[in-house]
DRENPA-3360 file (N, C-alpha, C; in nm, 2 decimals, always signed):
BEGIN
1 = MKRSVDLW = +3.08/+2.83/+0.42/+3.08/+2.68/+0.38/+2.97/+2.60/+0.42 ~ +2.93/+2.62/+0.51/+2.84/+2.50/+0.58/+2.69/+2.52/+0.53 ~ +2.71/+2.72/+0.49/+2.53/+2.68/+0.37/+2.55/+2.65/+0.23 ~ +2.64/+2.63/+0.24/+2.72/+2.57/+0.04/+2.68/+2.40/+0.06 ~ +2.69/+2.35/+0.21/+2.73/+2.24/+0.24/+2.53/+2.19/+0.23 ~ +2.46/+2.30/+0.29/+2.32/+2.21/+0.32/+2.30/+2.17/+0.16 ~ +2.38/+2.32/+0.09/+2.28/+2.34/-0.04/+2.26/+2.22/-0.15 ~ +2.42/+2.15/-0.11/+2.43/+2.08/-0.25/+2.32/+1.95/-0.19;
9 = QLVGFAVT = +2.35/+1.94/-0.05/+2.21/+1.78/+0.01/+2.16/+1.82/+0.01 ~ +2.07/+1.93/-0.04/+1.94/+1.96/-0.08/+1.89/+1.92/-0.22 ~ +1.98/+1.98/-0.29/+2.00/+1.94/-0.41/+2.05/+1.80/-0.46 ~ +2.12/+1.74/-0.41/+2.16/+1.62/-0.41/+2.03/+1.54/-0.40 ~ +1.92/+1.55/-0.28/+1.77/+1.45/-0.22/+1.71/+1.49/-0.40 ~ +1.67/+1.60/-0.43/+1.64/+1.64/-0.49/+1.62/+1.61/-0.66 ~ +1.80/+1.57/-0.65/+1.89/+1.50/-0.78/+1.82/+1.34/-0.79 ~ +1.83/+1.28/-0.69/+1.82/+1.19/-0.68/+1.68/+1.07/-0.62;
17 = SLVGTILH = +1.62/+1.18/-0.53/+1.43/+1.14/-0.61/+1.36/+1.16/-0.70 ~ +1.42/+1.25/-0.80/+1.36/+1.29/-0.94/+1.43/+1.17/-1.05 ~ +1.58/+1.11/-1.03/+1.64/+1.06/-1.10/+1.56/+0.87/-1.10 ~ +1.57/+0.89/-0.93/+1.57/+0.78/-0.90/+1.41/+0.66/-0.96 ~ +1.31/+0.86/-0.90/+1.16/+0.79/-0.97/+1.12/+0.73/-1.15 ~ +1.24/+0.83/-1.21/+1.27/+0.81/-1.42/+1.35/+0.68/-1.36 ~ +1.40/+0.68/-1.28/+1.46/+0.52/-1.30/+1.41/+0.42/-1.28 ~ +1.29/+0.42/-1.20/+1.18/+0.31/-1.20/+1.07/+0.22/-1.35;
25 = FLYDWTQS = +1.10/+0.36/-1.34/+1.01/+0.34/-1.51/+1.12/+0.33/-1.70 ~ +1.22/+0.31/-1.67/+1.34/+0.39/-1.77/+1.29/+0.26/-1.90 ~ +1.35/+0.19/-1.79/+1.36/+0.04/-1.87/+1.24/-0.09/-1.89 ~ +1.12/-0.02/-1.85/+0.97/-0.06/-1.88/+0.98/+0.04/-1.97 ~ +0.97/+0.20/-2.04/+0.97/+0.30/-2.19/+1.07/+0.18/-2.25 ~ +1.17/+0.16/-2.27/+1.27/+0.10/-2.33/+1.32/-0.02/-2.41 ~ +1.26/-0.03/-2.29/+1.31/-0.23/-2.31/+1.43/-0.21/-2.39 ~ +1.53/-0.14/-2.32/+1.71/-0.13/-2.40/+1.80/-0.25/-2.31;
33 = IWVAPFSG = +1.85/-0.32/-2.30/+1.95/-0.34/-2.22/+2.06/-0.25/-2.14 ~ +2.08/-0.15/-2.21/+2.20/-0.01/-2.21/+2.16/-0.01/-2.08 ~ +1.99/+0.06/-2.09/+1.90/+0.11/-1.93/+1.96/+0.01/-1.82 ~ +1.89/-0.07/-1.82/+1.92/-0.19/-1.73/+1.93/-0.24/-1.64 ~ +2.10/-0.22/-1.65/+2.18/-0.20/-1.55/+2.19/-0.12/-1.46 ~ +2.12/+0.06/-1.48/+2.08/+0.15/-1.39/+1.95/+0.18/-1.36 ~ +1.88/+0.14/-1.42/+1.75/+0.10/-1.42/+1.72/+0.01/-1.34 ~ +1.57/+0.04/-1.23/+1.45/-0.10/-1.24/+1.41/-0.19/-1.33;
41 = VNESTWEH = +1.46/-0.31/-1.32/+1.42/-0.41/-1.47/+1.28/-0.52/-1.32 ~ +1.28/-0.54/-1.26/+1.15/-0.56/-1.20/+1.09/-0.48/-1.05 ~ +1.01/-0.54/-0.98/+0.97/-0.43/-0.85/+1.04/-0.52/-0.75 ~ +1.15/-0.59/-0.74/+1.28/-0.68/-0.61/+1.30/-0.60/-0.52 ~ +1.33/-0.56/-0.44/+1.40/-0.44/-0.35/+1.50/-0.48/-0.37 ~ +1.58/-0.52/-0.45/+1.72/-0.56/-0.50/+1.76/-0.38/-0.61 ~ +1.62/-0.41/-0.68/+1.55/-0.32/-0.81/+1.56/-0.15/-0.74 ~ +1.51/-0.17/-0.67/+1.46/-0.03/-0.56/+1.58/-0.02/-0.48;
49 = MKLLFWPM = +1.69/-0.09/-0.43/+1.81/-0.05/-0.43/+1.92/+0.12/-0.50 ~ +1.84/+0.00/-0.67/+1.92/+0.04/-0.76/+1.89/+0.17/-0.81 ~ +1.80/+0.21/-0.77/+1.77/+0.31/-0.77/+1.71/+0.52/-0.68 ~ +1.76/+0.44/-0.58/+1.92/+0.46/-0.49/+2.01/+0.47/-0.52 ~ +2.12/+0.36/-0.56/+2.21/+0.38/-0.56/+2.32/+0.54/-0.64 ~ +2.21/+0.41/-0.75/+2.30/+0.47/-0.97/+2.32/+0.69/-0.94 ~ +2.17/+0.71/-0.91/+2.16/+0.86/-0.84/+2.28/+0.96/-0.78 ~ +2.24/+0.88/-0.64/+2.36/+0.91/-0.54/+2.44/+0.89/-0.62;
57 = FIFAVIQS = +2.55/+0.73/-0.65/+2.70/+0.79/-0.62/+2.71/+0.88/-0.84 ~ +2.69/+0.89/-0.87/+2.67/+0.96/-0.99/+2.67/+1.17/-0.95 ~ +2.53/+1.14/-0.86/+2.59/+1.29/-0.78/+2.67/+1.29/-0.73 ~ +2.75/+1.21/-0.63/+2.81/+1.18/-0.55/+2.97/+1.28/-0.59 ~ +2.98/+1.17/-0.77/+3.13/+1.21/-0.84/+3.10/+1.32/-0.89 ~ +2.94/+1.39/-0.96/+2.99/+1.55/-1.01/+3.01/+1.62/-0.82 ~ +2.98/+1.66/-0.71/+2.95/+1.67/-0.62/+3.12/+1.71/-0.62 ~ +3.14/+1.60/-0.59/+3.33/+1.57/-0.52/+3.41/+1.69/-0.59;
65 = LFFRDRKE = +3.35/+1.71/-0.74/+3.44/+1.77/-0.79/+3.45/+1.98/-0.69 ~ +3.36/+1.99/-0.66/+3.35/+2.10/-0.62/+3.43/+2.04/-0.41 ~ +3.40/+2.01/-0.37/+3.43/+1.92/-0.21/+3.63/+1.89/-0.21 ~ +3.69/+1.96/-0.35/+3.80/+1.80/-0.36/+3.90/+1.87/-0.19 ~ +3.85/+2.00/-0.22/+3.92/+2.06/+0.01/+3.82/+1.95/+0.11 ~ +3.75/+1.92/+0.08/+3.70/+1.80/+0.20/+3.71/+1.64/+0.19 ~ +3.83/+1.60/+0.27/+3.88/+1.55/+0.25/+3.83/+1.40/+0.34 ~ +3.73/+1.38/+0.34/+3.65/+1.38/+0.45/+3.50/+1.25/+0.31;
73 = FWCVKLKG = +3.49/+1.41/+0.20/+3.42/+1.33/+0.13/+3.36/+1.24/+0.08 ~ +3.46/+1.11/+0.06/+3.40/+0.98/+0.05/+3.37/+0.88/+0.07 ~ +3.40/+0.91/+0.23/+3.46/+0.90/+0.37/+3.28/+0.84/+0.39 ~ +3.23/+1.00/+0.41/+3.10/+1.01/+0.37/+2.98/+0.99/+0.31 ~ +3.06/+0.99/+0.21/+2.98/+0.98/+0.04/+2.92/+0.83/+0.06 ~ +3.04/+0.69/+0.13/+3.05/+0.56/+0.09/+2.92/+0.50/+0.20 ~ +2.93/+0.57/+0.33/+2.84/+0.58/+0.49/+2.73/+0.66/+0.42 ~ +2.71/+0.65/+0.35/+2.57/+0.79/+0.33/+2.44/+0.66/+0.23;
81 = ILLGLILI = +2.58/+0.62/+0.13/+2.52/+0.58/+0.01/+2.54/+0.40/+0.14 ~ +2.59/+0.32/+0.13/+2.52/+0.19/+0.14/+2.41/+0.26/+0.37 ~ +2.40/+0.30/+0.45/+2.27/+0.34/+0.49/+2.18/+0.28/+0.42 ~ +2.19/+0.46/+0.34/+2.01/+0.37/+0.16/+2.03/+0.34/+0.15 ~ +2.15/+0.22/+0.08/+2.14/+0.08/+0.06/+2.07/-0.01/+0.21 ~ +2.09/-0.07/+0.37/+2.10/-0.06/+0.39/+1.85/-0.06/+0.45 ~ +1.86/+0.05/+0.43/+1.71/+0.15/+0.49/+1.61/+0.02/+0.38 ~ +1.64/+0.09/+0.28/+1.53/+0.02/+0.21/+1.52/-0.13/+0.22;
89 = PVIFYTYN = +1.57/-0.20/+0.18/+1.56/-0.40/+0.29/+1.45/-0.33/+0.40 ~ +1.55/-0.29/+0.51/+1.52/-0.34/+0.61/+1.39/-0.28/+0.69 ~ +1.34/-0.11/+0.60/+1.20/-0.11/+0.62/+1.13/-0.21/+0.52 ~ +1.14/-0.22/+0.44/+1.04/-0.24/+0.31/+1.07/-0.42/+0.44 ~ +1.14/-0.52/+0.48/+1.08/-0.67/+0.51/+1.03/-0.62/+0.67 ~ +1.07/-0.54/+0.76/+1.04/-0.51/+0.80/+0.88/-0.50/+0.83 ~ +0.80/-0.35/+0.81/+0.67/-0.31/+0.74/+0.63/-0.50/+0.70 ~ +0.67/-0.55/+0.68/+0.62/-0.64/+0.58/+0.55/-0.77/+0.61;
97 = GVIGPSPD = +0.72/-0.80/+0.74/+0.73/-0.88/+0.87/+0.61/-0.90/+0.96 ~ +0.61/-0.75/+0.99/+0.54/-0.71/+1.08/+0.39/-0.66/+1.10 ~ +0.37/-0.60/+1.03/+0.20/-0.53/+0.99/+0.17/-0.62/+0.82 ~ +0.17/-0.67/+0.78/+0.14/-0.75/+0.62/+0.27/-0.70/+0.52 ~ +0.22/-0.80/+0.42/+0.18/-0.71/+0.26/+0.13/-0.55/+0.27 ~ +0.22/-0.47/+0.23/+0.24/-0.27/+0.21/+0.19/-0.26/+0.17 ~ +0.13/-0.08/+0.11/+0.04/-0.03/-0.02/+0.18/+0.01/-0.07 ~ +0.13/-0.04/-0.27/+0.18/-0.01/-0.30/+0.23/+0.21/-0.26;
105 = WFNIAIFF = +0.13/+0.29/-0.22/+0.16/+0.42/-0.15/+0.34/+0.47/-0.04 ~ +0.34/+0.29/-0.02/+0.41/+0.32/+0.13/+0.53/+0.27/+0.13 ~ +0.58/+0.13/-0.04/+0.65/+0.13/-0.12/+0.74/+0.25/-0.16 ~ +0.67/+0.31/-0.25/+0.68/+0.47/-0.35/+0.77/+0.56/-0.21 ~ +0.70/+0.54/-0.05/+0.78/+0.66/+0.02/+0.91/+0.55/+0.08 ~ +0.86/+0.46/+0.06/+1.05/+0.40/+0.16/+1.12/+0.48/+0.07 ~ +1.12/+0.47/-0.08/+1.19/+0.54/-0.15/+1.28/+0.69/-0.10 ~ +1.17/+0.72/-0.07/+1.22/+0.86/-0.05/+1.23/+0.90/+0.12;
113 = ISSAIVYI = +1.13/+0.78/+0.23/+1.21/+0.82/+0.33/+1.37/+0.85/+0.33 ~ +1.37/+0.70/+0.28/+1.56/+0.63/+0.24/+1.69/+0.76/+0.24 ~ +1.62/+0.76/+0.14/+1.69/+0.91/+0.09/+1.66/+1.03/+0.17 ~ +1.64/+1.03/+0.20/+1.58/+1.19/+0.31/+1.67/+1.22/+0.36 ~ +1.63/+1.07/+0.48/+1.73/+1.00/+0.60/+1.91/+0.99/+0.61 ~ +1.94/+0.92/+0.38/+2.04/+1.00/+0.40/+2.15/+1.10/+0.38 ~ +2.07/+1.19/+0.27/+2.09/+1.34/+0.26/+2.13/+1.45/+0.43 ~ +2.04/+1.37/+0.46/+2.10/+1.42/+0.60/+2.17/+1.41/+0.77;
121 = YETLQFHN = +2.16/+1.26/+0.68/+2.28/+1.18/+0.75/+2.40/+1.25/+0.74 ~ +2.46/+1.22/+0.61/+2.59/+1.33/+0.55/+2.52/+1.44/+0.63 ~ +2.52/+1.52/+0.59/+2.49/+1.67/+0.60/+2.53/+1.71/+0.77 ~ +2.51/+1.63/+0.83/+2.52/+1.62/+1.03/+2.70/+1.56/+0.99 ~ +2.73/+1.45/+0.94/+2.85/+1.41/+0.85/+3.01/+1.53/+0.84 ~ +2.91/+1.55/+0.70/+3.02/+1.72/+0.66/+3.05/+1.79/+0.77 ~ +2.89/+1.87/+0.84/+2.94/+1.95/+1.00/+3.00/+1.91/+1.10 ~ +3.05/+1.73/+1.13/+3.10/+1.70/+1.25/+3.26/+1.69/+1.19;
129 = ETTACNDP = +3.34/+1.83/+1.29/+3.46/+1.82/+1.25/+3.49/+1.66/+1.27 ~ +3.48/+1.63/+1.36/+3.55/+1.42/+1.44/+3.53/+1.39/+1.31 ~ +3.45/+1.40/+1.17/+3.43/+1.25/+1.07/+3.60/+1.26/+0.98 ~ +3.71/+1.13/+1.01/+3.78/+1.12/+0.96/+3.81/+0.99/+0.86 ~ +3.87/+1.11/+0.77/+3.94/+0.95/+0.64/+3.98/+0.97/+0.59 ~ +4.11/+0.93/+0.57/+4.31/+0.98/+0.58/+4.33/+0.93/+0.40 ~ +4.18/+0.83/+0.36/+4.24/+0.80/+0.22/+4.14/+0.79/+0.20 ~ +4.05/+0.90/+0.02/+4.02/+0.86/+0.00/+3.93/+0.70/-0.10;
137 = RLPICLLC = +4.06/+0.65/-0.21/+4.10/+0.53/-0.22/+3.97/+0.48/-0.23 ~ +4.01/+0.39/-0.10/+3.92/+0.26/-0.02/+3.75/+0.28/-0.11 ~ +3.74/+0.40/+0.01/+3.60/+0.39/-0.02/+3.54/+0.43/-0.15 ~ +3.62/+0.50/-0.26/+3.58/+0.56/-0.42/+3.64/+0.32/-0.45 ~ +3.68/+0.28/-0.40/+3.73/+0.14/-0.47/+3.60/+0.04/-0.40 ~ +3.54/+0.10/-0.30/+3.41/-0.01/-0.20/+3.30/+0.04/-0.34 ~ +3.26/+0.17/-0.33/+3.16/+0.21/-0.36/+3.14/+0.15/-0.58 ~ +3.27/+0.17/-0.62/+3.29/+0.13/-0.72/+3.32/-0.08/-0.80;
145 = VIAVLFIV = +3.32/-0.17/-0.66/+3.24/-0.21/-0.63/+3.06/-0.32/-0.63 ~ +3.05/-0.22/-0.55/+2.93/-0.23/-0.57/+2.86/-0.18/-0.68 ~ +2.90/+0.03/-0.77/+2.83/-0.05/-0.88/+2.88/-0.13/-0.95 ~ +2.95/-0.19/-0.96/+2.92/-0.37/-1.08/+2.89/-0.50/-1.03 ~ +2.85/-0.47/-0.90/+2.82/-0.62/-0.82/+2.58/-0.49/-0.87 ~ +2.57/-0.42/-0.87/+2.43/-0.41/-0.96/+2.42/-0.43/-1.07 ~ +2.49/-0.35/-1.17/+2.53/-0.45/-1.29/+2.55/-0.54/-1.33 ~ +2.63/-0.65/-1.32/+2.66/-0.81/-1.28/+2.55/-0.83/-1.20;
153 = FTFATPEI = +2.44/-0.86/-1.11/+2.37/-0.96/-1.14/+2.21/-0.89/-1.13 ~ +2.18/-0.68/-1.26/+2.07/-0.78/-1.32/+2.09/-0.80/-1.40 ~ +2.26/-0.92/-1.45/+2.16/-1.05/-1.55/+2.25/-1.10/-1.52 ~ +2.29/-1.15/-1.42/+2.36/-1.27/-1.32/+2.29/-1.24/-1.22 ~ +2.12/-1.23/-1.17/+2.03/-1.26/-1.09/+2.05/-1.38/-1.02 ~ +2.11/-1.43/-0.82/+2.13/-1.50/-0.75/+1.96/-1.48/-0.73 ~ +1.92/-1.61/-0.68/+1.89/-1.65/-0.66/+1.78/-1.70/-0.58 ~ +1.76/-1.59/-0.46/+1.73/-1.57/-0.32/+1.65/-1.44/-0.32;
161 = GIFKDPLT = +1.55/-1.44/-0.17/+1.44/-1.35/-0.19/+1.40/-1.19/-0.19 ~ +1.56/-1.13/-0.24/+1.60/-1.02/-0.15/+1.59/-0.99/-0.38 ~ +1.66/-1.09/-0.48/+1.63/-1.08/-0.59/+1.55/-1.09/-0.69 ~ +1.43/-1.15/-0.63/+1.25/-1.15/-0.63/+1.18/-1.07/-0.66 ~ +1.07/-1.08/-0.79/+1.01/-0.97/-0.75/+0.90/-1.04/-0.76 ~ +0.89/-0.96/-0.69/+0.73/-1.02/-0.61/+0.56/-1.02/-0.68 ~ +0.56/-1.00/-0.75/+0.44/-0.94/-0.91/+0.44/-1.08/-0.91 ~ +0.61/-1.11/-1.04/+0.63/-1.26/-1.08/+0.65/-1.37/-1.03;
169 = GTYGI = +0.72/-1.36/-0.94/+0.84/-1.46/-0.93/+0.93/-1.52/-0.97 ~ +0.94/-1.37/-1.01/+1.10/-1.41/-1.12/+1.24/-1.31/-1.08 ~ +1.32/-1.35/-1.12/+1.44/-1.27/-1.11/+1.56/-1.23/-1.14 ~ +1.55/-1.10/-1.16/+1.60/-1.03/-1.33/+1.54/-0.95/-1.39 ~ +1.65/-0.99/-1.50/+1.55/-0.99/-1.63/+1.42/-1.04/-1.67;
% end
């Protein structure tokens, strides 16, 4: 089972990296209102967080079908996704605040670094026998709330810094 978890997590990292990269460009390619909630519609930090969230969430749903016997599955996934959603702005704003404007290659690397850290963290949690989760309904509900927020804030974007496109100074679509 240990090897299976490691393989699933490695595949999850690869899928998240590939799909997240595609989602970065998908709205520009299609200009479709239907893909907007799931892809980056501008260069704001919030939109880059979507690029991590959606592939990880959808992969977790698929992965959960194979991990039904793991009571802690959704608790681990919630903690992992939250970690990734925190890492992206923390790394970005820390770098920009301490060193100055980050080069494009570093902004891209933030996504991959965050994704790698999350999947490593989740793998360690799956191997940790003390990880407890009595009821998967709460983590699933919280992940669904986050999903709804990503959809809503795509169209009704709050005018605060994390949502502001640094290139155009606009918010949302």
